[in-house]
N, C-alpha and C positions, 0 to 999 in steps of 0.2 A: 526514412522514418527513424531508425536507430540513431542516425547522425544528429537529428534535431534533439532527441532526448539526451544524447551524449553532450551536445553543446550546452543544453540547459543544465545538465548535471554538472559539467565543468565550470559553468559560469556562476551558478547559484549554490550548488551543494558542496562540491569538492573544497572550495575555500573555507566553508564552515567546518568541514570535517578535519581540515588540517590545522585549525586553531586549537590551542591547548584546552580551552574551556569546555566543560561538559555541556553547557547550554548550547554552544555553537554546534557541537557534534550531534546532539539530539535534534536540533532544528534542521540540520542538513539531511539526516537520514529520513526525516518525515517528508521532506520535499520530494525525495527520490521515490517514495512509495506511491504517490498519486496516480501514476500511470497504471500501476498494478491494481489499484482499487477499481479503476474503470474496466480493466481486463476482466475482473471477476464479475462486475455488473453486467457485462455483455456475454458472459460465457454461455448462458442459456438462450442467446440470440434475442433477448429482450431485457433492456435496462428499465426496471420499474421506477416509478416516481419515488417510491420509498428508498430504493437503492441510491438514486441520484441525490436525494436529500441527505442520506446518511453520508455519502461521500463529501458533500458540501459541509456538513457538520463536522466530520472528522478533519477535513482540511483546515477549516477555520479554528476549531477548538483545540484539537490535539497538536496541530502543526504550528499554532500561534501566529497565523498570518492575518493580515488586514483583509477586509472584504475585497479590495482591489487586487492584491497579490493572490488571494485565494481564487478569485474568478479567473485571473490570467493563467494561473497554474492549472486549474481545472479545464479550461478551454484547450490548452496545449496538450495536457494528458489525455483528454477525450479524443482529440484529433489523432494523436499518436497511437492510441489504443485501437481506434477504428482501422488504422492502416497497418497495424502490427502483423508481421508474418511469424516472427519468433521473438520471444522475450529473453532468450538466452543472454544476449549481450547486456541488456539492462540489468538482469539479475546478477550477472557476473560482476558488474560494477558495484552493485549493492553488496553482494556477498564478500567482496574483497575489503570493503570499508566498514562493515558492521560487526559488532560482537554477537555472540550467540543470543544473548538476552534481547538485543535490539532486533535481531531477525525474528525471534519469537513474537515480539511486539508487532512486527509487520504482519505476521501470520494472523495474529488476533484481529488486526484492523481488517484484513481480508475477510475473516469470518464475520465481522460486524456487517460488512456489505452483503455477504451471502445470506445472512439471517434477517436483513432489514425488511424484506417484504413478507416475512412469515413463512416462506417456502424455501427449503434448501433443495435446489436442483442438483441432480447428479453431475451435471457439467460444471456447475460452480464448485462442487466439492473436488472434482477431478482437477480443475484449474488450480485450486489452492494446493492440492497435493503435489501437483507438478511444480508449482512455484516453491513450495517447501523443499522439495528435492533439489531444485536449482540453487536454493539458498543454504543447502546442507543442514536443514532442520530435521531432526530425527522423527520417525513415525510417532514415537511416544510424546514428543513435544508438540507435534502437529495435532494429535488427538487431545492432549491436555489443553491446548489453546482453544480448540473447538468447544470442549466442554465448559471452559471458563466463560466464553462468550455466550454460549447457548444458555447457561444458567444465570447470565447477567453479571458475571464477575470479571469480565475482561478488563485489562488495564486501561483501555481507552474509555470505558464506561466509568471507572472509578476516578478518572481525572477530569470528568465533566463538571 
């Protein structure tokens, strides 16, 4: 499972991150986030239609992907999330390549999915907390991201 994500990351994400342009760097880290979005959606053992629609919207709008690329990425990310035993290796790859600001944006996107169905499940919150820890995002930044998204002021919403 992790090997498939790593191959996807190495093929599509790492080359973008290695280019000098900020646009390429931003595009790359968005791609790497898709599997984590699915992980949050299934944290409560039920991915609601609203959560899946939010993931689709985030992947298309925030990540700047075509429908074809977004659908391919979503399918791969969904399959990998279903089979995931541990996200440590994936978060390790993301953690090494992102700035703190970019990691906080990832946490905001995760909160977008958790709040999509109007119900924040404790397992969703736990999963986001765990991912924030693995990405070395402080508790203060974790809470601030939650509050921004809960109040409708997350960065992903303002970029829509």
